[in-house]
ZAGUVEX-160864 format. One record per residue (C-alpha): residue number from 1; residue in three letters; x, y, z. Coordinates in pm, whole numbers. Example, Ala and Ser with C-alpha at 12.3 -4.5 7.8 and 13.67 -1.06 7.14 Angstrom:
+-----+------+--------+--------+--------+
| seq | type |     xx |     yy |     zz |
+-----+------+--------+--------+--------+
|   1 |  ALA |   1230 |   -450 |    780 |
|   2 |  SER |   1367 |   -106 |    714 |
+-----+------+--------+--------+--------+
REM end
This chain:
+-----+------+--------+--------+--------+
| seq | type |     xx |     yy |     zz |
+-----+------+--------+--------+--------+
|   1 |  MET |  24183 |  -4986 |  18269 |
|   2 |  GLY |  24209 |  -5060 |  17908 |
|   3 |  ARG |  24164 |  -4707 |  17774 |
|   4 |  ALA |  24301 |  -4632 |  17466 |
|   5 |  PRO |  24470 |  -4303 |  17349 |
|   6 |  SER |  24278 |  -3984 |  17232 |
|   7 |  LYS |  24266 |  -3856 |  16936 |
|   8 |  GLY |  24138 |  -3514 |  17010 |
|   9 |  ILE |  24386 |  -3220 |  17136 |
|  10 |  VAL |  24274 |  -2997 |  17418 |
|  11 |  ASN |  24420 |  -2582 |  17356 |
|  12 |  PHE |  24442 |  -2375 |  17622 |
|  13 |  ASP |  24398 |  -2013 |  17603 |
|  14 |  GLU |  24599 |  -1742 |  17706 |
|  15 |  SER |  24478 |  -1763 |  18071 |
|  16 |  GLY |  24513 |  -2097 |  18079 |
|  17 |  PHE |  24214 |  -2102 |  18247 |
|  18 |  ILE |  23974 |  -2464 |  18249 |
|  19 |  THR |  23722 |  -2587 |  18459 |
|  20 |  LEU |  23718 |  -2952 |  18541 |
|  21 |  GLY |  23393 |  -2968 |  18802 |
|  22 |  ASP |  23261 |  -3220 |  18790 |
|  23 |  ASP |  22927 |  -3173 |  18670 |
|  24 |  ALA |  22996 |  -2919 |  18446 |
|  25 |  SER |  23071 |  -2922 |  18065 |
|  26 |  VAL |  23366 |  -2870 |  17959 |
|  27 |  THR |  23448 |  -2670 |  17614 |
|  28 |  PHE |  23742 |  -2718 |  17387 |
|  29 |  VAL |  23890 |  -2780 |  17077 |
|  30 |  CYS |  23997 |  -3123 |  16890 |
|  31 |  SER |  24215 |  -3028 |  16612 |
|  32 |  GLY |  24364 |  -3423 |  16510 |
|  33 |  ASN |  24498 |  -3710 |  16619 |
|  34 |  MET |  24856 |  -3686 |  16790 |
|  35 |  VAL |  24953 |  -4046 |  16833 |
|  36 |  ASP |  25247 |  -4143 |  16659 |
|  37 |  THR |  25388 |  -4451 |  16713 |
|  38 |  ALA |  25737 |  -4366 |  16599 |
|  39 |  ARG |  25781 |  -4099 |  16804 |
|  40 |  ASN |  25862 |  -4082 |  17158 |
|  41 |  ARG |  25548 |  -3978 |  17433 |
|  42 |  ARG |  25549 |  -3598 |  17532 |
|  43 |  VAL |  25422 |  -3564 |  17913 |
|  44 |  LEU |  25471 |  -3204 |  18069 |
|  45 |  ILE |  25425 |  -3209 |  18457 |
|  46 |  ALA |  25305 |  -2869 |  18566 |
|  47 |  VAL |  25274 |  -2917 |  18898 |
|  48 |  ALA |  25336 |  -2750 |  19325 |
|  49 |  PRO |  25573 |  -2765 |  19482 |
|  50 |  SER |  25819 |  -2819 |  19241 |
|  51 |  LEU |  25955 |  -3151 |  19491 |
|  52 |  LEU |  25641 |  -3322 |  19386 |
|  53 |  GLY |  25723 |  -3209 |  19005 |
|  54 |  ASP |  26085 |  -3383 |  18997 |
|  55 |  LEU |  25946 |  -3694 |  19199 |
|  56 |  LEU |  25671 |  -3763 |  18870 |
|  57 |  ALA |  25981 |  -3702 |  18678 |
|  58 |  ARG |  26191 |  -3948 |  18840 |
|  59 |  GLU |  25926 |  -4227 |  18886 |
|  60 |  LEU |  25864 |  -4146 |  18465 |
|  61 |  ASP |  26193 |  -4216 |  18316 |
|  62 |  ARG |  26179 |  -4442 |  18051 |
|  63 |  ASN |  26364 |  -4429 |  17692 |
|  64 |  ASP |  26043 |  -4372 |  17482 |
|  65 |  LEU |  25912 |  -4072 |  17709 |
|  66 |  GLU |  25982 |  -3734 |  17696 |
|  67 |  VAL |  25908 |  -3602 |  18065 |
|  68 |  VAL |  25930 |  -3189 |  18056 |
|  69 |  VAL |  25932 |  -3065 |  18436 |
|  70 |  LEU |  25758 |  -2722 |  18442 |
|  71 |  ASP |  25994 |  -2454 |  18590 |
|  72 |  ASP |  25924 |  -2204 |  18384 |
|  73 |  PRO |  25668 |  -2153 |  18092 |
|  74 |  LEU |  25909 |  -1975 |  17863 |
|  75 |  GLY |  26126 |  -2285 |  17917 |
|  76 |  LEU |  25892 |  -2487 |  17747 |
|  77 |  GLY |  26057 |  -2382 |  17472 |
|  78 |  SER |  25885 |  -2409 |  17073 |
|  79 |  ASP |  25668 |  -2776 |  17052 |
|  80 |  LEU |  25394 |  -2662 |  17303 |
|  81 |  ARG |  25274 |  -2991 |  17211 |
|  82 |  PHE |  25264 |  -3299 |  17447 |
|  83 |  ASP |  25012 |  -3612 |  17527 |
|  84 |  VAL |  24987 |  -3610 |  17876 |
|  85 |  VAL |  24993 |  -3275 |  18087 |
|  86 |  VAL |  24973 |  -3410 |  18479 |
|  87 |  THR |  24920 |  -3049 |  18654 |
|  88 |  ASN |  24702 |  -2972 |  19013 |
|  89 |  GLY |  24671 |  -2645 |  18945 |
|  90 |  LEU |  24594 |  -2445 |  18569 |
|  91 |  PRO |  24781 |  -2570 |  18245 |
|  92 |  PRO |  24989 |  -2332 |  18089 |
|  93 |  ALA |  24894 |  -2085 |  17833 |
|  94 |  ARG |  24931 |  -2205 |  17486 |
|  95 |  VAL |  24978 |  -2582 |  17551 |
|  96 |  GLU |  24800 |  -2854 |  17341 |
|  97 |  ALA |  24811 |  -3181 |  17508 |
|  98 |  THR |  24526 |  -3516 |  17420 |
|  99 |  THR |  24506 |  -3590 |  17754 |
| 100 |  VAL |  24542 |  -3361 |  18084 |
| 101 |  VAL |  24503 |  -3552 |  18416 |
| 102 |  ARG |  24409 |  -3295 |  18716 |
| 103 |  LEU |  24584 |  -3439 |  19048 |
| 104 |  PRO |  24311 |  -3444 |  19334 |
| 105 |  ASP |  24234 |  -3081 |  19524 |
| 106 |  ARG |  24430 |  -3032 |  19851 |
| 107 |  ILE |  24209 |  -2876 |  19963 |
| 108 |  ARG |  23870 |  -3083 |  19904 |
| 109 |  GLY |  24100 |  -3348 |  20097 |
| 110 |  ASP |  23984 |  -3639 |  19872 |
| 111 |  ASP |  24147 |  -3892 |  19649 |
| 112 |  ILE |  23925 |  -3823 |  19325 |
| 113 |  ALA |  24152 |  -3697 |  18995 |
| 114 |  SER |  23985 |  -3538 |  18728 |
| 115 |  LEU |  24074 |  -3707 |  18356 |
| 116 |  LEU |  24051 |  -3471 |  18051 |
| 117 |  THR |  24008 |  -3622 |  17720 |
| 118 |  ASP |  23864 |  -3504 |  17411 |
| 119 |  ASP |  23539 |  -3746 |  17572 |
| 120 |  GLY |  23510 |  -3486 |  17809 |
| 121 |  VAL |  23568 |  -3574 |  18180 |
| 122 |  GLU |  23646 |  -3814 |  18385 |
| 123 |  ARG |  23644 |  -3906 |  18758 |
| 124 |  ILE |  23963 |  -4118 |  18857 |
| 125 |  HIS |  24065 |  -4223 |  19172 |
| 126 |  ILE |  24408 |  -4131 |  19229 |
| 127 |  ALA |  24519 |  -4222 |  19592 |
| 128 |  GLU |  24923 |  -4179 |  19560 |
| 129 |  ILE |  25221 |  -4052 |  19319 |
| 130 |  ALA |  25230 |  -4483 |  19214 |
| 131 |  GLY |  24852 |  -4386 |  19071 |
| 132 |  VAL |  24989 |  -4069 |  18847 |
| 133 |  VAL |  25263 |  -4280 |  18730 |
| 134 |  GLY |  25029 |  -4603 |  18639 |
| 135 |  MET |  24776 |  -4371 |  18479 |
| 136 |  VAL |  25062 |  -4195 |  18252 |
| 137 |  ASN |  25207 |  -4538 |  18225 |
| 138 |  GLU |  24842 |  -4678 |  18043 |
| 139 |  LEU |  24803 |  -4312 |  17878 |
| 140 |  CYS |  25144 |  -4365 |  17649 |
| 141 |  PRO |  25248 |  -4730 |  17633 |
| 142 |  ARG |  25527 |  -4853 |  17581 |
| 143 |  HIS |  25667 |  -4882 |  17228 |
| 144 |  LEU |  25655 |  -5259 |  17099 |
| 145 |  THR |  26096 |  -5234 |  16969 |
+-----+------+--------+--------+--------+
REM end
């Protein structure tokens, strides 16, 4: 796919509400570049059911990637900045992310996900766990050390 990392940050307000409609425009705030090759990339997994979150965390287990599975919004600590948020609902309030991957809607029953960056919303095909892992690996390339 060859997608370059985003340079903006998506800010979620207290309600955590964000619309990822296929045809609707999306407003978000870009506040600088989070890309830093000297630090580990951070990924927040905020999905239901929790078993899916645990499976994604296991599949994304790498030395240069910090994966946080959201069990309790209060348990996120003080650092609420992430390179990628993977969700199948609304992202947690006050979280900042360079990129949001919104998984396909179970109700609609298709395999079309949304990728939200500072460039807007892109529809992407994700049919299985491997597709989510591949997308995160593309957005958070391994360190070349």
